[in-house]
BAVEXMI-442573 format. One line per 3 residues: number of its first residue (from 0); their letters; for each residue x, y, z of C-alpha. Coordinates in steps of 0.25 Angstrom, whole numbers, plus 5000, padded with zeros to 4 digits. Example, Ala and Ser with C-alpha at 12.3 -4.5 7.8 and 13.67 -1.06 7.14 Angstrom:
BEGIN
0	AS	5049,4982,5031 | 5055,4996,5029 .
This chain:
BEGIN
0	MPE	4396,4847,4564 | 4401,4842,4573 | 4415,4841,4568 .
3	PAQ	4420,4826,4568 | 4431,4823,4577 | 4440,4820,4566 .
6	ASL	4438,4824,4551 | 4447,4823,4539 | 4440,4828,4526 .
9	HGQ	4448,4826,4513 | 4442,4838,4506 | 4435,4829,4496 .
12	AIA	4421,4824,4495 | 4412,4813,4489 | 4399,4816,4481 .
15	LSA	4386,4810,4487 | 4377,4811,4475 | 4369,4799,4481 .
18	LPE	4368,4792,4495 | 4380,4784,4498 | 4378,4769,4498 .
21	VVW	4378,4764,4512 | 4386,4752,4517 | 4385,4747,4531 .
24	THA	4396,4738,4537 | 4385,4732,4545 | 4370,4732,4544 .
27	PSP	4365,4745,4550 | 4355,4745,4561 | 4341,4752,4559 .
30	LLK	4347,4764,4567 | 4359,4765,4557 | 4349,4763,4545 .
33	RAL	4341,4775,4550 | 4353,4784,4552 | 4357,4780,4537 .
36	ARF	4344,4784,4532 | 4344,4797,4539 | 4358,4799,4534 .
39	ESR	4354,4796,4519 | 4342,4805,4521 | 4351,4817,4524 .
42	LGQ	4360,4814,4513 | 4347,4815,4504 | 4344,4829,4510 .
45	LGI	4359,4833,4506 | 4355,4830,4492 | 4362,4816,4491 .
48	ASG	4352,4808,4482 | 4345,4796,4488 | 4342,4785,4479 .
51	KKG	4352,4773,4476 | 4363,4775,4486 | 4377,4777,4480 .
54	AKS	4371,4777,4466 | 4378,4790,4462 | 4388,4793,4474 .
57	GVL	4394,4779,4474 | 4398,4783,4489 | 4397,4772,4500 .
60	LKI	4394,4775,4514 | 4400,4764,4523 | 4395,4763,4537 .
63	SVG	4401,4755,4548 | 4395,4756,4562 | 4399,4750,4575 .
66	KDP	4389,4745,4585 | 4385,4753,4597 | 4377,4748,4609 .
69	AYL	4379,4762,4615 | 4371,4769,4604 | 4363,4781,4610 .
72	SLD	4371,4781,4623 | 4381,4790,4628 | 4392,4780,4623 .
75	ARE	4387,4779,4609 | 4397,4776,4598 | 4397,4789,4590 .
78	GYT	4410,4789,4582 | 4412,4787,4567 | 4422,4788,4556 .
81	LDV	4419,4793,4542 | 4427,4792,4530 | 4423,4798,4517 .
84	SSK	4430,4795,4504 | 4427,4796,4489 | 4418,4784,4488 .
87	EIV	4413,4781,4502 | 4409,4785,4516 | 4413,4776,4528 .
90	LNA	4407,4779,4541 | 4412,4770,4553 | 4404,4773,4565 .
93	DGP	4406,4767,4579 | 4391,4766,4581 | 4377,4771,4575 .
96	AGV	4380,4785,4581 | 4392,4786,4573 | 4385,4782,4560 .
99	IHG	4375,4793,4564 | 4386,4803,4566 | 4394,4799,4554 .
102	FAT	4381,4801,4545 | 4380,4815,4551 | 4394,4818,4548 .
105	ILQ	4393,4814,4533 | 4381,4823,4532 | 4389,4835,4536 .
108	MID	4400,4831,4527 | 4391,4832,4514 | 4392,4845,4506 .
111	THG	4380,4848,4498 | 4384,4861,4491 | 4388,4855,4478 .
114	AVP	4380,4848,4467 | 4382,4834,4474 | 4384,4832,4489 .
117	VLS	4398,4828,4493 | 4403,4822,4506 | 4417,4826,4511 .
120	QGH	4428,4815,4511 | 4436,4813,4524 | 4438,4805,4537 .
123	IVD	4431,4808,4550 | 4432,4801,4564 | 4421,4806,4573 .
126	APR	4416,4804,4587 | 4409,4814,4597 | 4417,4821,4608 .
129	FKW	4405,4819,4618 | 4396,4808,4619 | 4384,4817,4624 .
132	RGL	4380,4827,4613 | 4366,4833,4615 | 4355,4843,4613 .
135	MMD	4345,4846,4624 | 4331,4848,4618 | 4322,4856,4628 .
138	VSR	4307,4852,4624 | 4301,4857,4637 | 4301,4872,4635 .
141	HFQ	4297,4871,4620 | 4292,4858,4615 | 4299,4853,4602 .
144	SLD	4292,4844,4592 | 4297,4830,4589 | 4301,4835,4575 .
147	TLK	4310,4846,4581 | 4317,4836,4590 | 4320,4826,4579 .
150	RQL	4326,4838,4570 | 4336,4840,4582 | 4339,4825,4583 .
153	DAM	4342,4825,4568 | 4351,4837,4569 | 4358,4831,4582 .
156	ELT	4361,4818,4573 | 4367,4827,4563 | 4376,4834,4573 .
159	KLN	4379,4822,4581 | 4372,4825,4594 | 4368,4813,4601 .
162	VMH	4359,4817,4614 | 4345,4825,4614 | 4343,4829,4628 .
165	WHL	4327,4831,4628 | 4323,4841,4639 | 4309,4836,4641 .
168	SDG	4304,4842,4653 | 4305,4856,4660 | 4297,4866,4666 .
171	TGF	4290,4870,4653 | 4286,4856,4649 | 4287,4841,4650 .
174	RVE	4288,4835,4636 | 4287,4820,4636 | 4275,4811,4638 .
177	SKR	4275,4804,4651 | 4265,4792,4652 | 4267,4790,4667 .
180	LPL	4267,4805,4670 | 4258,4811,4660 | 4255,4824,4667 .
183	LQQ	4269,4828,4663 | 4266,4830,4648 | 4251,4833,4650 .
186	LGG	4254,4845,4660 | 4268,4847,4658 | 4270,4845,4644 .
189	HSR	4260,4856,4640 | 4255,4847,4628 | 4269,4846,4622 .
192	YYT	4276,4834,4624 | 4283,4821,4618 | 4275,4808,4618 .
195	QEQ	4283,4796,4622 | 4282,4791,4608 | 4288,4804,4603 .
198	VKE	4300,4803,4613 | 4303,4789,4608 | 4302,4793,4594 .
201	LIA	4312,4804,4597 | 4321,4795,4605 | 4321,4786,4593 .
204	YAA	4324,4797,4583 | 4336,4802,4591 | 4341,4788,4593 .
207	DRG	4342,4786,4578 | 4351,4798,4577 | 4360,4794,4589 .
210	IRI	4354,4804,4598 | 4350,4800,4613 | 4338,4807,4619 .
213	VPE	4340,4811,4634 | 4328,4816,4640 | 4327,4827,4652 .
216	FDV	4316,4828,4662 | 4320,4839,4671 | 4319,4837,4686 .
219	PGH	4318,4842,4697 | 4317,4856,4691 | 4311,4862,4678 .
222	TLA	4299,4853,4681 | 4287,4863,4680 | 4281,4854,4668 .
225	ILT	4282,4842,4677 | 4277,4849,4690 | 4265,4854,4681 .
228	AYP	4261,4840,4679 | 4265,4835,4693 | 4265,4847,4702 .
231	DLA	4267,4838,4715 | 4281,4836,4711 | 4285,4851,4712 .
234	AQH	4294,4858,4723 | 4285,4870,4723 | 4270,4872,4723 .
237	PVP	4262,4876,4715 | 4269,4872,4703 | 4270,4884,4693 .
240	TVQ	4259,4883,4682 | 4260,4887,4667 | 4252,4899,4671 .
243	DWQ	4262,4903,4681 | 4273,4902,4671 | 4265,4910,4660 .
246	QDC	4263,4921,4670 | 4277,4922,4676 | 4286,4917,4664 .
249	RVA	4279,4921,4651 | 4276,4907,4647 | 4271,4905,4633 .
252	SSN	4261,4893,4631 | 4260,4890,4616 | 4257,4877,4609 .
255	DEV	4253,4870,4622 | 4268,4872,4626 | 4272,4880,4638 .
258	TTH	4286,4887,4637 | 4293,4897,4646 | 4303,4909,4644 .
261	CTK	4303,4912,4659 | 4316,4917,4665 | 4309,4926,4676 .
264	HPD	4303,4914,4684 | 4312,4902,4682 | 4306,4895,4694 .
267	LNM	4293,4892,4686 | 4301,4884,4676 | 4310,4878,4688 .
270	AAM	4299,4871,4696 | 4305,4859,4702 | 4301,4846,4708 .
273	DPT	4301,4843,4723 | 4314,4833,4723 | 4309,4829,4738 .
276	SDK	4296,4823,4733 | 4295,4808,4731 | 4284,4811,4720 .
279	VLG	4295,4818,4712 | 4305,4806,4712 | 4292,4797,4709 .
282	FAR	4289,4806,4697 | 4304,4806,4692 | 4303,4790,4693 .
285	TLF	4291,4790,4685 | 4295,4800,4674 | 4309,4796,4672 .
288	GEM	4306,4782,4672 | 4296,4784,4661 | 4306,4793,4654 .
291	AAL	4318,4784,4655 | 4310,4773,4648 | 4306,4783,4637 .
294	FPD	4320,4789,4634 | 4331,4778,4632 | 4343,4786,4634 .
297	RYF	4351,4783,4647 | 4352,4798,4650 | 4340,4805,4657 .
300	HTG	4341,4820,4660 | 4333,4825,4672 | 4337,4840,4672 .
303	GDE	4339,4844,4686 | 4343,4858,4682 | 4338,4872,4688 .
306	VVA	4331,4867,4700 | 4327,4880,4708 | 4331,4878,4722 .
309	GQW	4319,4887,4727 | 4310,4876,4722 | 4315,4867,4733 .
312	NDN	4320,4876,4743 | 4307,4884,4744 | 4299,4871,4746 .
315	PLI	4299,4869,4761 | 4297,4854,4760 | 4309,4852,4750 .
318	AAY	4317,4862,4759 | 4314,4853,4771 | 4318,4840,4763 .
321	MKA	4331,4846,4759 | 4334,4850,4773 | 4330,4837,4779 .
324	HGF	4338,4829,4768 | 4351,4838,4769 | 4350,4844,4755 .
327	ADA	4357,4857,4756 | 4351,4863,4744 | 4343,4861,4731 .
330	PAL	4354,4855,4723 | 4357,4845,4734 | 4342,4841,4734 .
333	QAA	4342,4840,4719 | 4354,4831,4719 | 4346,4821,4728 .
336	FTA	4335,4822,4718 | 4344,4820,4706 | 4350,4808,4712 .
339	EIE	4336,4802,4714 | 4332,4805,4699 | 4345,4798,4695 .
342	KIL	4341,4786,4703 | 4328,4786,4695 | 4334,4787,4682 .
345	SAD	4345,4777,4685 | 4335,4767,4688 | 4329,4769,4674 .
348	GKI	4343,4767,4668 | 4345,4782,4665 | 4357,4792,4668 .
351	MMG	4353,4805,4673 | 4356,4818,4668 | 4354,4832,4674 .
354	WDE	4358,4847,4672 | 4370,4851,4680 | 4362,4855,4692 .
357	VSE	4360,4841,4696 | 4375,4840,4699 | 4375,4851,4709 .
360	API	4374,4841,4720 | 4379,4826,4721 | 4371,4817,4711 .
363	PKN	4374,4804,4705 | 4386,4805,4696 | 4380,4798,4685 .
366	VVV	4370,4809,4682 | 4374,4816,4670 | 4376,4831,4672 .
369	EAW	4371,4841,4661 | 4380,4854,4663 | 4372,4866,4658 .
372	RGS	4374,4878,4668 | 4389,4879,4664 | 4401,4871,4659 .
375	KWV	4407,4871,4674 | 4396,4861,4677 | 4402,4851,4667 .
378	GTA	4414,4852,4677 | 4407,4850,4690 | 4398,4839,4685 .
381	TRL	4409,4831,4679 | 4418,4833,4692 | 4406,4826,4700 .
384	GHP	4407,4815,4690 | 4395,4817,4682 | 4394,4815,4667 .
387	VVV	4390,4829,4660 | 4383,4833,4648 | 4386,4848,4645 .
390	SSG	4376,4858,4640 | 4382,4870,4646 | 4386,4878,4634 .
393	YYL	4377,4872,4624 | 4363,4879,4628 | 4357,4882,4614 .
396	DLL	4346,4890,4620 | 4357,4901,4624 | 4357,4904,4610 .
399	TPS	4372,4906,4609 | 4379,4902,4596 | 4384,4889,4592 .
402	STH	4399,4894,4594 | 4396,4897,4609 | 4391,4882,4611 .
405	YAV	4402,4877,4603 | 4413,4884,4612 | 4408,4876,4624 .
408	DPY	4415,4863,4626 | 4408,4852,4635 | 4421,4851,4643 .
411	DTR	4421,4866,4646 | 4419,4869,4661 | 4420,4884,4660 .
414	ADG	4410,4888,4649 | 4398,4897,4653 | 4385,4891,4658 .
417	LAF	4371,4897,4657 | 4359,4900,4666 | 4346,4904,4661 .
420	RAP	4337,4908,4674 | 4338,4917,4685 | 4340,4911,4699 .
423	AKN	4327,4907,4706 | 4324,4910,4721 | 4335,4904,4731 .
426	EKP	4345,4902,4720 | 4358,4909,4718 | 4361,4916,4705 .
429	LHE	4362,4905,4694 | 4373,4912,4686 | 4382,4907,4697 .
432	AFM	4380,4893,4693 | 4381,4896,4678 | 4393,4905,4677 .
435	RDP	4406,4900,4670 | 4417,4894,4679 | 4430,4899,4673 .
438	NAP	4437,4890,4684 | 4430,4877,4681 | 4440,4867,4679 .
441	PLD	4441,4859,4666 | 4436,4845,4665 | 4446,4834,4667 .
444	EAQ	4445,4822,4659 | 4437,4814,4669 | 4426,4826,4668 .
447	KKL	4427,4826,4653 | 4423,4811,4652 | 4411,4815,4660 .
450	VLG	4406,4825,4650 | 4397,4817,4641 | 4395,4829,4631 .
453	GEA	4385,4840,4630 | 4371,4845,4626 | 4365,4858,4620 .
456	PLW	4352,4861,4627 | 4341,4870,4620 | 4332,4875,4630 .
459	TEI	4319,4879,4623 | 4313,4891,4631 | 4315,4899,4618 .
462	VSD	4315,4888,4608 | 4303,4884,4601 | 4301,4871,4593 .
465	EMV	4304,4878,4579 | 4317,4885,4586 | 4323,4872,4590 .
468	DER	4331,4869,4578 | 4337,4882,4577 | 4340,4883,4591 .
471	LWP	4347,4870,4592 | 4355,4870,4578 | 4366,4873,4573 .
474	RSA	4371,4876,4587 | 4369,4862,4592 | 4378,4857,4580 .
477	AIA	4389,4866,4586 | 4387,4859,4600 | 4386,4845,4593 .
480	ERF	4400,4848,4588 | 4405,4852,4602 | 4400,4839,4607 .
483	WSP	4405,4831,4596 | 4418,4836,4590 | 4432,4838,4596 .
486	QSV	4433,4849,4606 | 4443,4856,4597 | 4432,4859,4587 .
489	TDK	4429,4873,4591 | 4430,4882,4579 | 4418,4892,4580 .
492	DAL	4419,4898,4566 | 4419,4884,4560 | 4407,4881,4568 .
495	NRR	4400,4894,4564 | 4403,4890,4549 | 4398,4876,4550 .
498	LPE	4385,4879,4558 | 4377,4884,4546 | 4380,4871,4538 .
501	VLN	4377,4862,4550 | 4364,4869,4552 | 4361,4868,4537 .
504	TLE	4364,4853,4537 | 4355,4851,4549 | 4343,4858,4543 .
507	HFG	4346,4850,4530 | 4343,4838,4538 | 4330,4843,4545 .
510	LEA	4334,4854,4555 | 4324,4866,4554 | 4331,4877,4560 .
513	SDH	4331,4887,4548 | 4317,4883,4544 | 4312,4886,4558 .
516	QAR	4319,4899,4558 | 4313,4903,4544 | 4299,4899,4549 .
519	MIA	4300,4908,4562 | 4306,4920,4553 | 4294,4918,4543 .
522	RLT	4284,4918,4555 | 4290,4931,4560 | 4291,4939,4547 .
525	PQN	4283,4932,4536 | 4283,4944,4528 | 4298,4944,4526 .
528	IVP	4307,4933,4532 | 4321,4939,4527 | 4323,4950,4537 .
531	LTQ	4321,4941,4549 | 4328,4930,4543 | 4341,4939,4541 .
534	LVA	4339,4945,4555 | 4339,4931,4562 | 4351,4926,4554 .
537	LTV	4359,4938,4559 | 4355,4937,4574 | 4356,4927,4585 .
540	PVR	4347,4927,4597 | 4351,4932,4611 | 4358,4922,4620 .
543	NYA	4359,4916,4633 | 4344,4915,4636 | 4342,4930,4633 .
546	INR	4331,4925,4623 | 4324,4919,4635 | 4323,4933,4642 .
549	LAD	4317,4938,4629 | 4307,4927,4629 | 4302,4931,4643 .
552	RKG	4297,4943,4637 | 4293,4938,4623 | 4287,4924,4627 .
555	EAI	4285,4914,4616 | 4287,4925,4606 | 4302,4923,4607 .
558	LLS	4301,4910,4600 | 4296,4917,4587 | 4306,4929,4587 .
561	PAA	4319,4931,4579 | 4327,4927,4591 | 4320,4913,4590 .
564	IAS	4324,4913,4576 | 4338,4918,4576 | 4349,4907,4578 .
567	ADS	4359,4907,4589 | 4370,4905,4577 | 4369,4916,4566 .
570	FEG	4375,4910,4554 | 4374,4923,4546 | 4380,4930,4558 .
573	NAF	4391,4920,4559 | 4394,4921,4545 | 4394,4936,4544 .
576	NAL	4403,4937,4557 | 4413,4927,4550 | 4414,4935,4538 .
579	AAR	4416,4948,4546 | 4427,4941,4554 | 4434,4938,4541 .
582	YAG	4433,4952,4536 | 4438,4957,4549 | 4450,4948,4547 .
585	GDR	4453,4954,4534 | 4445,4946,4524 | 4439,4956,4515 .
588	SVV	4433,4945,4505 | 4421,4945,4514 | 4417,4959,4513 .
591	VSL	4407,4957,4502 | 4400,4946,4510 | 4400,4955,4522 .
594	QEK	4394,4966,4515 | 4383,4958,4509 | 4379,4952,4522 .
597	LAR	4379,4965,4529 | 4371,4972,4519 | 4360,4961,4520 .
600	YEA	4360,4962,4535 | 4358,4977,4535 | 4347,4976,4524 .
603	NNI	4339,4966,4532 | 4336,4977,4542 | 4327,4984,4533 .
606	AFQ	4318,4972,4530 | 4318,4968,4544 | 4313,4982,4550 .
609	ALP	4302,4981,4540 | 4296,4968,4546 | 4283,4970,4553 .
612	GPD	4286,4962,4565 | 4282,4954,4574 | 4288,4960,4587 .
615	CVN	4300,4950,4587 | 4304,4955,4574 | 4302,4970,4577 .
618	EAK	4311,4967,4590 | 4322,4962,4580 | 4322,4975,4571 .
621	PVS	4333,4982,4580 | 4342,4970,4578 | 4339,4971,4563 .
624	SQI	4343,4985,4564 | 4356,4982,4572 | 4360,4971,4561 .
627	AAL	4358,4982,4550 | 4367,4992,4558 | 4378,4982,4561 .
630	SRL	4377,4978,4546 | 4379,4992,4542 | 4391,4993,4551 .
633	GLE	4396,4980,4545 | 4395,4986,4531 | 4402,4999,4535 .
636	ALQ	4413,4991,4542 | 4416,4984,4528 | 4417,4997,4521 .
639	PGE	4432,5001,4518 | 4438,5013,4525 | 4440,5017,4540 .
642	KSR	4428,5018,4549 | 4426,5030,4559 | 4427,5030,4574 .
645	EWH	4411,5033,4573 | 4409,5021,4564 | 4416,5012,4574 .
648	DHA	4409,5018,4586 | 4396,5015,4579 | 4400,5001,4575 .
651	NAL	4405,4998,4590 | 4391,5004,4595 | 4383,4994,4586 .
654	LAE	4392,4982,4590 | 4391,4986,4605 | 4376,4986,4604 .
657	QDK	4377,4971,4598 | 4387,4967,4609 | 4377,4972,4619 .
660	AYA	4366,4964,4613 | 4375,4951,4613 | 4380,4954,4627 .
663	ASA	4365,4954,4632 | 4364,4939,4631 | 4379,4935,4631 .
666	DHE	4376,4927,4643 | 4365,4922,4652 | 4367,4933,4662 .
669	ASS	4367,4944,4652 | 4355,4938,4645 | 4347,4938,4658 .
672	VQP	4349,4953,4661 | 4352,4960,4648 | 4342,4966,4638 .
675	QPP	4341,4958,4626 | 4337,4963,4612 | 4322,4961,4611 .
678	SGL	4324,4953,4598 | 4333,4943,4605 | 4343,4944,4593 .
681	LIA	4358,4947,4593 | 4365,4951,4580 | 4374,4940,4575 .
684	IVP	4383,4948,4566 | 4389,4957,4576 | 4402,4950,4577 .
687	GIR	4404,4952,4562 | 4401,4966,4562 | 4410,4968,4573 .
690	SLV	4421,4962,4565 | 4418,4971,4553 | 4419,4983,4562 .
693	SAA	4432,4979,4569 | 4438,4977,4555 | 4434,4991,4551 .
696	K	4445,5002,4552 .
């Protein structure tokens, strides 16, 4: 994963009892030597012996690579071909990125289940569908260590993602050292920020893996951290303080880090700059000039999202300025500000990016628009001539399963959007801007050429550093396939079958999702980890920001709860549901396996109810009881003989209860108003139980 553009496997394999002997057609660059060293190290982790290369295997790895002056740019040459025969592996790459991608493919073609690792024979022709394939890492809301970020870059390399969009500033924190504006990190960083040397280290680490780092410094909204350091830039005075936030929005302050779970008072996080002030543009020139020199990529993201109109309309001086200069509304004023920011960045040799709000009024056409509020914005931005990066449909913090993201194509103009805050004063209801537009016309060929690719954002209001690996993977691998593979690759069942293997591979090479989950379980239930381990394997967290609403009540404790441990993809649930579907389709060979699983699920409840707490575990006890009741129902459905009307009525009542729980976070509107299970958990085996009930006479 991602599936190659073309692959023809022969059904045969060659043994790799030792590292292949590598032959380069041309002397490799230091970059390629480092890529080969990582590849050979990973082969060693798969059990392929080091020592004298080719001593036992007799296998040659022949590598030919073209020169690529566009490496680490949008036009990098990423294609490659791979031929594996009985005696040799031939990798022909268009450029260094192609070598890196070819190595990643080889690693996934190795089967380690036998006595000796073997590599599938065949022919592969591969290149990406989209040039821009990214993850967005939000380190403002919850700071992430350099080691955590490096693990994500390793996983990105192995799944052929090539852009890390680094969200470095927001209302909650400014996270990079500025030597020209040091108050940014001293006051706005809350003691958690990256030094410029650390930034350079991470950029070099990413570059070795064919990954570009695109920074984001959000202006003119989402700037409370900046305004904490430089309050004279604010549109509204006084600037809210951390104490205001703590009082009104249940802010938790831990480890010198300020985080928020506020949905009741969004204006506190939406504090905006005064776009009419010369000081603001002077600040932007200073900050962006320094950061443009620090970050080598040509693309530079300046946010531009969710500027609350009231921040400007309620300031008499700004309102008078708008009237005097003919700005009809806040978007028109923002467009003028965006044009000025674009000039600043262009002077530094950068191409500006912004969230799709920046395109609501005329701005320079070379500004790249990141469409997030709904896929219809892909259509509107490309019709205006803007290059587009699509993130709508790929928001990982919605906690929807891989299959949901997998079903969204970057070219789609009719998919659902999202919203996650209530309208602020003087705003129309936000849901009008986020609704699906069933009448949106499809993209024409000229518009498709403007779609650079996509990104999967992970906003971290409810994601701590130890949760990052699990919240990103394996769903990011599914999205990577959507961005890389042909549009026809859409088999959801095949995706679900492959996901556990992909995650296992990524963890073999350093990802720590399962280790972190196990540590979190042991911290909650040190006396007996088995019951909670089983429970979170059978559940998924509530979706569409319902967990953010729970966090308003629970605060930072939500980060230590079962809902923070459970994955959006339940491998155990998917496997059970697939078996149950086979049974409902007439396959009776799966009966014993289903009975064994259901008996284990039911028995787990006794041990779970005996757990002494803490509160978040006690809140999950009703969910454990419901799993036991559903498991008993499934066992009864598998018993031969007809079932009574009363039995079916009971079964339908149990399933209806689960349907109601799922419906409560089925979309953003529901999750905003419907009561949620206190545990924040949904039961993943419900589809399978439904299949068994439907098959019962």
